[in-house]
Biopython code that builds the backbone (N, CA, C, O; Angstrom):
import numpy as np
from Bio.PDB.StructureBuilder import StructureBuilder

atoms = [
    (1, "MET", "N", (130.278, 122.634, 74.023)),
    (1, "MET", "CA", (130.464, 122.776, 75.283)),
    (1, "MET", "C", (129.496, 122.804, 75.970)),
    (1, "MET", "O", (128.657, 123.601, 75.549)),
    (2, "THR", "N", (129.220, 122.278, 76.866)),
    (2, "THR", "CA", (128.142, 121.584, 77.400)),
    (2, "THR", "C", (128.016, 123.066, 78.582)),
    (2, "THR", "O", (129.051, 123.535, 79.055)),
    (3, "GLN", "N", (126.539, 123.701, 78.958)),
    (3, "GLN", "CA", (126.791, 124.617, 79.954)),
    (3, "GLN", "C", (126.017, 124.196, 81.100)),
    (3, "GLN", "O", (124.830, 123.871, 81.128)),
    (4, "HIS", "N", (127.424, 124.282, 82.672)),
    (4, "HIS", "CA", (126.973, 123.923, 84.090)),
    (4, "HIS", "C", (126.453, 125.146, 84.538)),
    (4, "HIS", "O", (126.516, 126.342, 84.255)),
    (5, "SER", "N", (125.639, 124.008, 85.758)),
    (5, "SER", "CA", (124.421, 125.736, 86.408)),
    (5, "SER", "C", (125.871, 125.975, 87.877)),
    (5, "SER", "O", (126.714, 125.192, 88.315)),
    (6, "SER", "N", (125.607, 127.106, 88.139)),
    (6, "SER", "CA", (126.817, 127.652, 89.020)),
    (6, "SER", "C", (126.816, 127.523, 90.058)),
    (6, "SER", "O", (127.831, 127.565, 90.754)),
    (7, "GLY", "N", (125.048, 127.219, 90.683)),
    (7, "GLY", "CA", (124.437, 126.449, 91.607)),
    (7, "GLY", "C", (125.355, 125.257, 92.089)),
    (7, "GLY", "O", (126.380, 124.887, 91.517)),
    (8, "PRO", "N", (124.893, 124.798, 93.067)),
    (8, "PRO", "CA", (126.151, 123.515, 94.183)),
    (8, "PRO", "C", (125.001, 122.458, 93.533)),
    (8, "PRO", "O", (125.213, 121.254, 93.677)),
    (9, "LEU", "N", (124.411, 122.673, 93.185)),
    (9, "LEU", "CA", (123.368, 121.119, 92.343)),
    (9, "LEU", "C", (123.047, 121.588, 91.135)),
    (9, "LEU", "O", (123.026, 122.787, 90.856)),
    (10, "GLN", "N", (122.696, 120.372, 90.115)),
    (10, "GLN", "CA", (122.771, 120.501, 88.972)),
    (10, "GLN", "C", (121.356, 120.876, 88.156)),
    (10, "GLN", "O", (120.724, 119.827, 88.285)),
    (11, "PRO", "N", (121.033, 121.225, 87.863)),
    (11, "PRO", "CA", (119.466, 121.499, 87.435)),
    (11, "PRO", "C", (118.749, 119.303, 87.818)),
    (11, "PRO", "O", (117.785, 118.778, 88.375)),
    (12, "THR", "N", (119.548, 119.003, 87.345)),
    (12, "THR", "CA", (119.072, 117.284, 87.367)),
    (12, "THR", "C", (119.000, 116.284, 88.501)),
    (12, "THR", "O", (118.684, 115.101, 88.623)),
    (13, "ASN", "N", (119.523, 117.482, 89.449)),
    (13, "ASN", "CA", (119.866, 117.178, 90.434)),
    (13, "ASN", "C", (118.997, 117.567, 91.752)),
    (13, "ASN", "O", (118.748, 116.819, 92.698)),
    (14, "ARG", "N", (118.505, 119.224, 91.545)),
    (14, "ARG", "CA", (117.476, 119.619, 91.777)),
    (14, "ARG", "C", (116.376, 118.835, 91.338)),
    (14, "ARG", "O", (116.269, 117.883, 92.111)),
    (15, "TRP", "N", (115.470, 118.800, 90.408)),
    (15, "TRP", "CA", (114.546, 117.462, 90.528)),
    (15, "TRP", "C", (114.819, 116.968, 91.193)),
    (15, "TRP", "O", (114.585, 117.481, 92.287)),
    (16, "SER", "N", (115.716, 115.229, 91.246)),
    (16, "SER", "CA", (115.720, 114.303, 91.624)),
    (16, "SER", "C", (115.813, 114.619, 93.213)),
    (16, "SER", "O", (115.391, 113.627, 93.806)),
    (17, "LEU", "N", (116.141, 115.456, 93.961)),
    (17, "LEU", "CA", (116.146, 115.833, 95.145)),
    (17, "LEU", "C", (114.650, 116.340, 95.269)),
    (17, "LEU", "O", (113.861, 115.745, 96.003)),
    (18, "LEU", "N", (114.121, 117.923, 94.224)),
    (18, "LEU", "CA", (112.719, 117.948, 95.212)),
    (18, "LEU", "C", (111.608, 116.817, 94.911)),
    (18, "LEU", "O", (110.601, 116.871, 95.618)),
    (19, "ALA", "N", (111.690, 115.665, 93.813)),
    (19, "ALA", "CA", (111.499, 115.084, 93.732)),
    (19, "ALA", "C", (111.155, 113.837, 95.366)),
    (19, "ALA", "O", (110.151, 113.426, 95.948)),
    (20, "ALA", "N", (112.570, 113.675, 95.509)),
    (20, "ALA", "CA", (112.364, 112.804, 96.433)),
    (20, "ALA", "C", (111.612, 113.067, 97.348)),
    (20, "ALA", "O", (110.548, 112.534, 97.662)),
    (21, "LEU", "N", (112.280, 114.090, 97.895)),
    (21, "LEU", "CA", (111.504, 115.559, 98.897)),
    (21, "LEU", "C", (109.912, 115.025, 98.922)),
    (21, "LEU", "O", (109.485, 114.239, 99.768)),
    (22, "ALA", "N", (109.314, 115.459, 98.103)),
    (22, "ALA", "CA", (108.176, 115.293, 97.982)),
    (22, "ALA", "C", (107.172, 114.408, 97.806)),
    (22, "ALA", "O", (105.955, 114.587, 97.780)),
    (23, "ALA", "N", (108.357, 112.634, 97.589)),
    (23, "ALA", "CA", (107.797, 111.007, 97.503)),
    (23, "ALA", "C", (107.786, 111.090, 99.497)),
    (23, "ALA", "O", (106.955, 110.630, 100.280)),
    (24, "ALA", "N", (108.820, 111.716, 99.713)),
    (24, "ALA", "CA", (109.332, 111.708, 101.184)),
    (24, "ALA", "C", (107.756, 112.089, 102.083)),
    (24, "ALA", "O", (107.181, 111.379, 102.908)),
    (25, "THR", "N", (107.372, 113.425, 101.576)),
    (25, "THR", "CA", (106.028, 114.067, 102.644)),
    (25, "THR", "C", (105.083, 113.523, 102.002)),
    (25, "THR", "O", (104.736, 112.715, 102.863)),
    (26, "PHE", "N", (104.139, 113.278, 100.825)),
    (26, "PHE", "CA", (102.610, 112.797, 100.710)),
    (26, "PHE", "C", (102.661, 111.327, 99.739)),
    (26, "PHE", "O", (101.741, 111.106, 98.951)),
    (27, "VAL", "N", (103.830, 110.357, 99.884)),
    (27, "VAL", "CA", (103.240, 108.563, 99.510)),
    (27, "VAL", "C", (102.446, 107.806, 100.665)),
    (27, "VAL", "O", (101.465, 107.070, 100.559)),
    (28, "PRO", "N", (103.457, 108.370, 102.289)),
    (28, "PRO", "CA", (103.412, 108.385, 103.510)),
    (28, "PRO", "C", (101.914, 108.686, 103.646)),
    (28, "PRO", "O", (101.110, 107.761, 103.762)),
    (29, "LEU", "N", (101.517, 110.023, 103.632)),
    (29, "LEU", "CA", (99.968, 109.983, 103.555)),
    (29, "LEU", "C", (98.978, 109.477, 102.961)),
    (29, "LEU", "O", (97.916, 109.267, 103.547)),
    (30, "LEU", "N", (99.199, 109.168, 101.547)),
    (30, "LEU", "CA", (99.010, 108.739, 100.360)),
    (30, "LEU", "C", (98.478, 107.736, 101.376)),
    (30, "LEU", "O", (97.358, 107.897, 101.858)),
    (31, "LEU", "N", (99.345, 106.576, 101.755)),
    (31, "LEU", "CA", (98.856, 105.488, 102.076)),
    (31, "LEU", "C", (98.211, 104.960, 103.237)),
    (31, "LEU", "O", (97.327, 104.106, 103.189)),
    (32, "SER", "N", (98.760, 105.589, 104.507)),
    (32, "SER", "CA", (98.641, 105.787, 105.941)),
    (32, "SER", "C", (96.798, 105.781, 105.710)),
    (32, "SER", "O", (95.983, 105.100, 106.332)),
    (33, "ALA", "N", (96.533, 106.806, 104.583)),
    (33, "ALA", "CA", (94.694, 108.097, 105.339)),
    (33, "ALA", "C", (94.173, 106.161, 105.359)),
    (33, "ALA", "O", (93.993, 105.408, 106.316)),
    (34, "PRO", "N", (94.097, 105.983, 104.236)),
    (34, "PRO", "CA", (92.828, 105.015, 104.429)),
    (34, "PRO", "C", (92.778, 104.205, 105.207)),
    (34, "PRO", "O", (91.779, 104.002, 105.896)),
    (35, "ALA", "N", (94.447, 103.185, 105.318)),
    (35, "ALA", "CA", (94.302, 102.663, 105.853)),
    (35, "ALA", "C", (94.433, 102.902, 107.504)),
    (35, "ALA", "O", (94.178, 101.987, 108.285)),
    (36, "GLU", "N", (94.923, 104.430, 108.022)),
    (36, "GLU", "CA", (94.550, 104.363, 109.656)),
    (36, "GLU", "C", (93.293, 104.827, 109.845)),
    (36, "GLU", "O", (92.845, 105.081, 110.963)),
    (37, "ALA", "N", (92.541, 104.988, 108.579)),
    (37, "ALA", "CA", (91.062, 105.247, 108.521)),
    (37, "ALA", "C", (90.302, 103.792, 109.059)),
    (37, "ALA", "O", (89.507, 104.007, 109.974)),
    (38, "HIS", "N", (90.381, 102.776, 108.765)),
    (38, "HIS", "CA", (89.973, 101.463, 108.780)),
    (38, "HIS", "C", (90.448, 100.809, 109.706)),
    (38, "HIS", "O", (89.937, 99.781, 110.152)),
    (39, "MET", "N", (91.630, 101.402, 110.162)),
    (39, "MET", "CA", (91.722, 100.592, 111.365)),
    (39, "MET", "C", (91.401, 100.754, 112.990)),
    (39, "MET", "O", (91.432, 100.064, 114.008)),
    (40, "LYS", "N", (90.954, 102.602, 112.430)),
    (40, "LYS", "CA", (90.391, 102.910, 113.623)),
    (40, "LYS", "C", (89.032, 102.127, 114.238)),
    (40, "LYS", "O", (88.748, 102.002, 115.430)),
    (41, "GLY", "N", (88.041, 101.485, 112.708)),
    (41, "GLY", "CA", (87.644, 100.005, 112.925)),
    (41, "GLY", "C", (87.576, 98.834, 113.606)),
    (41, "GLY", "O", (86.583, 98.212, 113.984)),
    (42, "MET", "N", (88.531, 98.637, 113.705)),
    (42, "MET", "CA", (89.439, 97.657, 114.240)),
    (42, "MET", "C", (89.875, 97.080, 115.478)),
    (42, "MET", "O", (90.591, 97.588, 116.341)),
    (43, "PHE", "N", (89.429, 96.134, 115.449)),
    (43, "PHE", "CA", (90.350, 96.215, 117.376)),
    (43, "PHE", "C", (90.684, 94.396, 117.662)),
    (43, "PHE", "O", (89.995, 93.407, 117.408)),
    (44, "LYS", "N", (92.044, 94.545, 118.291)),
    (44, "LYS", "CA", (92.761, 93.305, 119.062)),
    (44, "LYS", "C", (91.958, 92.457, 118.984)),
    (44, "LYS", "O", (92.084, 91.525, 118.189)),
    (45, "THR", "N", (90.453, 92.646, 120.187)),
    (45, "THR", "CA", (89.945, 91.421, 121.056)),
    (45, "THR", "C", (88.334, 90.960, 120.192)),
    (45, "THR", "O", (88.452, 91.076, 118.972)),
    (46, "LYS", "N", (87.499, 90.676, 120.463)),
    (46, "LYS", "CA", (86.287, 90.467, 120.693)),
    (46, "LYS", "C", (85.075, 91.719, 121.357)),
    (46, "LYS", "O", (84.039, 92.314, 121.058)),
    (47, "GLN", "N", (86.079, 91.571, 122.429)),
    (47, "GLN", "CA", (85.065, 91.952, 123.777)),
    (47, "GLN", "C", (85.327, 93.394, 123.450)),
    (47, "GLN", "O", (84.464, 94.031, 124.053)),
    (48, "GLU", "N", (86.321, 94.437, 122.598)),
    (48, "GLU", "CA", (86.692, 95.941, 122.240)),
    (48, "GLU", "C", (85.526, 95.393, 121.126)),
    (48, "GLU", "O", (84.408, 95.096, 121.548)),
    (49, "ALA", "N", (85.745, 95.317, 120.161)),
    (49, "ALA", "CA", (84.682, 95.059, 119.423)),
    (49, "ALA", "C", (82.951, 95.615, 119.860)),
    (49, "ALA", "O", (82.175, 96.553, 119.683)),
    (50, "GLU", "N", (83.061, 94.277, 120.538)),
    (50, "GLU", "CA", (81.866, 94.328, 121.225)),
    (50, "GLU", "C", (81.328, 95.801, 122.019)),
    (50, "GLU", "O", (80.175, 96.207, 122.166)),
    (51, "GLN", "N", (82.049, 96.141, 122.262)),
    (51, "GLN", "CA", (81.945, 97.279, 122.721)),
    (51, "GLN", "C", (81.499, 98.716, 122.277)),
    (51, "GLN", "O", (80.730, 99.532, 122.784)),
    (52, "ARG", "N", (82.137, 98.721, 121.337)),
    (52, "ARG", "CA", (81.808, 99.463, 119.252)),
    (52, "ARG", "C", (80.554, 99.362, 119.061)),
    (52, "ARG", "O", (79.697, 100.245, 119.078)),
    (53, "ALA", "N", (80.426, 97.818, 118.805)),
    (53, "ALA", "CA", (79.843, 97.871, 118.438)),
    (53, "ALA", "C", (77.738, 97.837, 119.690)),
    (53, "ALA", "O", (76.587, 97.582, 119.334)),
    (54, "ALA", "N", (78.206, 98.146, 120.730)),
    (54, "ALA", "CA", (76.817, 98.646, 121.701)),
    (54, "ALA", "C", (77.174, 99.831, 121.166)),
    (54, "ALA", "O", (76.430, 100.045, 120.209)),
    (55, "GLU", "N", (78.031, 100.797, 121.332)),
    (55, "GLU", "CA", (77.838, 102.505, 120.857)),
    (55, "GLU", "C", (77.898, 102.762, 119.582)),
    (55, "GLU", "O", (78.232, 103.885, 119.203)),
    (56, "LEU", "N", (77.451, 101.341, 118.331)),
    (56, "LEU", "CA", (76.945, 101.579, 117.138)),
    (56, "LEU", "C", (75.349, 101.101, 116.930)),
    (56, "LEU", "O", (74.735, 100.887, 115.885)),
    (57, "LYS", "N", (74.848, 101.005, 118.538)),
    (57, "LYS", "CA", (73.346, 100.238, 117.781)),
    (57, "LYS", "C", (73.986, 98.907, 117.445)),
    (57, "LYS", "O", (74.618, 98.520, 118.428)),
    (58, "CYS", "N", (74.019, 98.539, 117.006)),
    (58, "CYS", "CA", (74.457, 96.885, 116.759)),
    (58, "CYS", "C", (74.698, 95.624, 117.788)),
    (58, "CYS", "O", (74.846, 95.549, 119.008)),
    (59, "LYS", "N", (74.678, 95.037, 117.127)),
    (59, "LYS", "CA", (74.917, 93.630, 117.871)),
    (59, "LYS", "C", (76.416, 92.960, 117.282)),
    (59, "LYS", "O", (76.785, 92.908, 116.108)),
    (60, "GLY", "N", (77.232, 92.408, 118.679)),
    (60, "GLY", "CA", (78.262, 91.548, 117.894)),
    (60, "GLY", "C", (79.531, 91.271, 117.678)),
    (60, "GLY", "O", (80.039, 90.719, 118.654)),
    (61, "ALA", "N", (80.380, 91.462, 116.624)),
    (61, "ALA", "CA", (81.055, 91.082, 116.563)),
    (61, "ALA", "C", (81.999, 90.281, 115.474)),
    (61, "ALA", "O", (82.191, 89.072, 115.608)),
    (62, "PHE", "N", (82.576, 91.031, 114.387)),
    (62, "PHE", "CA", (83.330, 89.234, 113.130)),
    (62, "PHE", "C", (84.736, 89.141, 112.947)),
    (62, "PHE", "O", (85.125, 89.780, 113.925)),
    (63, "ALA", "N", (85.314, 88.930, 112.606)),
    (63, "ALA", "CA", (87.096, 88.543, 112.537)),
    (63, "ALA", "C", (86.514, 89.113, 111.074)),
    (63, "ALA", "O", (85.462, 89.021, 110.443)),
    (64, "MET", "N", (88.366, 90.025, 110.838)),
    (64, "MET", "CA", (88.863, 90.411, 109.995)),
    (64, "MET", "C", (90.641, 90.193, 110.182)),
    (64, "MET", "O", (91.632, 90.566, 110.809)),
    (65, "GLY", "N", (90.204, 89.399, 109.240)),
    (65, "GLY", "CA", (92.074, 88.409, 109.778)),
    (65, "GLY", "C", (92.518, 88.097, 111.113)),
    (65, "GLY", "O", (91.828, 87.292, 111.739)),
    (66, "SER", "N", (93.388, 88.510, 111.582)),
    (66, "SER", "CA", (93.261, 88.464, 113.241)),
    (66, "SER", "C", (93.292, 89.894, 114.218)),
    (66, "SER", "O", (94.077, 90.151, 115.130)),
    (67, "LEU", "N", (91.776, 90.999, 113.516)),
    (67, "LEU", "CA", (91.680, 91.457, 114.208)),
    (67, "LEU", "C", (89.896, 90.988, 114.234)),
    (67, "LEU", "O", (89.438, 89.914, 113.843)),
    (68, "TRP", "N", (89.198, 92.046, 114.763)),
    (68, "TRP", "CA", (88.049, 92.014, 114.130)),
    (68, "TRP", "C", (87.273, 93.596, 114.218)),
    (68, "TRP", "O", (87.949, 94.618, 114.338)),
    (69, "MET", "N", (86.009, 93.613, 114.152)),
    (69, "MET", "CA", (84.994, 94.487, 113.325)),
    (69, "MET", "C", (83.839, 94.428, 114.271)),
    (69, "MET", "O", (83.385, 93.358, 114.679)),
    (70, "PRO", "N", (83.500, 95.280, 114.518)),
    (70, "PRO", "CA", (82.297, 95.945, 115.139)),
    (70, "PRO", "C", (80.470, 95.214, 114.622)),
    (70, "PRO", "O", (80.469, 94.973, 113.415)),
    (71, "CYS", "N", (79.665, 95.016, 115.022)),
    (71, "CYS", "CA", (78.214, 94.264, 114.658)),
    (71, "CYS", "C", (77.817, 93.337, 113.747)),
    (71, "CYS", "O", (78.352, 93.621, 112.676)),
    (72, "ALA", "N", (77.333, 92.646, 113.679)),
    (72, "ALA", "CA", (77.104, 91.075, 113.185)),
    (72, "ALA", "C", (77.895, 91.029, 111.600)),
    (72, "ALA", "O", (78.481, 89.949, 111.651)),
    (73, "SER", "N", (78.160, 91.558, 110.431)),
    (73, "SER", "CA", (78.650, 91.835, 109.517)),
    (73, "SER", "C", (79.318, 92.677, 109.166)),
    (73, "SER", "O", (79.455, 93.603, 109.965)),
    (74, "GLU", "N", (79.777, 92.737, 108.324)),
    (74, "GLU", "CA", (80.544, 94.733, 107.444)),
    (74, "GLU", "C", (79.574, 95.073, 106.659)),
    (74, "GLU", "O", (79.832, 96.165, 106.152)),
    (75, "GLN", "N", (78.297, 94.536, 106.222)),
    (75, "GLN", "CA", (77.431, 95.053, 105.607)),
    (75, "GLN", "C", (76.105, 95.608, 106.666)),
    (75, "GLN", "O", (75.156, 96.219, 106.176)),
    (76, "VAL", "N", (76.187, 95.295, 108.219)),
    (76, "VAL", "CA", (75.118, 95.872, 108.896)),
    (76, "VAL", "C", (76.209, 96.912, 109.918)),
    (76, "VAL", "O", (75.528, 97.360, 110.840)),
    (77, "LEU", "N", (77.775, 97.439, 110.011)),
    (77, "LEU", "CA", (78.538, 98.022, 110.799)),
    (77, "LEU", "C", (78.108, 98.810, 109.651)),
    (77, "LEU", "O", (77.073, 99.385, 109.989)),
    (78, "HIS", "N", (78.404, 99.092, 108.507)),
    (78, "HIS", "CA", (78.314, 100.351, 107.209)),
    (78, "HIS", "C", (76.554, 100.910, 107.442)),
    (78, "HIS", "O", (76.114, 102.040, 107.656)),
    (79, "LYS", "N", (76.009, 99.878, 107.323)),
    (79, "LYS", "CA", (74.686, 101.141, 107.661)),
    (79, "LYS", "C", (74.507, 101.448, 109.262)),
    (79, "LYS", "O", (73.466, 102.035, 109.559)),
    (80, "ALA", "N", (75.621, 101.038, 110.578)),
    (80, "ALA", "CA", (75.459, 101.519, 111.676)),
    (80, "ALA", "C", (76.276, 102.576, 111.485)),
    (80, "ALA", "O", (75.850, 103.602, 112.017)),
    (81, "LEU", "N", (77.524, 102.709, 110.787)),
    (81, "LEU", "CA", (77.858, 104.125, 110.525)),
    (81, "LEU", "C", (77.517, 105.606, 109.729)),
    (81, "LEU", "O", (77.915, 106.771, 109.730)),
    (82, "GLN", "N", (76.643, 104.860, 109.146)),
    (82, "GLN", "CA", (75.582, 105.378, 108.387)),
    (82, "GLN", "C", (74.883, 106.664, 109.507)),
    (82, "GLN", "O", (74.879, 107.890, 109.618)),
    (83, "ASN", "N", (74.382, 105.545, 110.138)),
    (83, "ASN", "CA", (73.155, 106.423, 111.207)),
    (83, "ASN", "C", (74.051, 106.498, 112.207)),
    (83, "ASN", "O", (74.294, 105.305, 112.389)),
    (84, "GLU", "N", (74.746, 107.135, 113.026)),
    (84, "GLU", "CA", (75.839, 107.702, 113.771)),
    (84, "GLU", "C", (75.715, 108.596, 113.466)),
    (84, "GLU", "O", (76.463, 109.492, 113.858)),
]
sb = StructureBuilder()
sb.init_structure("model")
sb.init_model(0)
sb.init_chain("A")
sb.init_seg("    ")
for serial, (resi, resn, name, xyz) in enumerate(atoms, 1):
    if name == "N":
        sb.init_residue(resn, " ", resi, " ")
    sb.init_atom(name, np.array(xyz, "f"), 0.0, 1.0, " ", f" {name:<3s}", serial, name[0])
structure = sb.get_structure()
């Protein structure tokens, strides 16, 4: 004879619900944090990226897909960010 839980959720359902809640809460944070941090250095226009380059004391902007990043290259950008 199988033993049944007396509560509204069976033990396996409770673990499934807990796993789903954890995934819904933490997975978006894990996936979006690095992307969001990188996106802060990406701009829709070359002019915006060049303005940020001036703040970082570097020159120019470079394309990254359809967006723009400050400084002449990614290597120069990383060096400028270290000096910020």
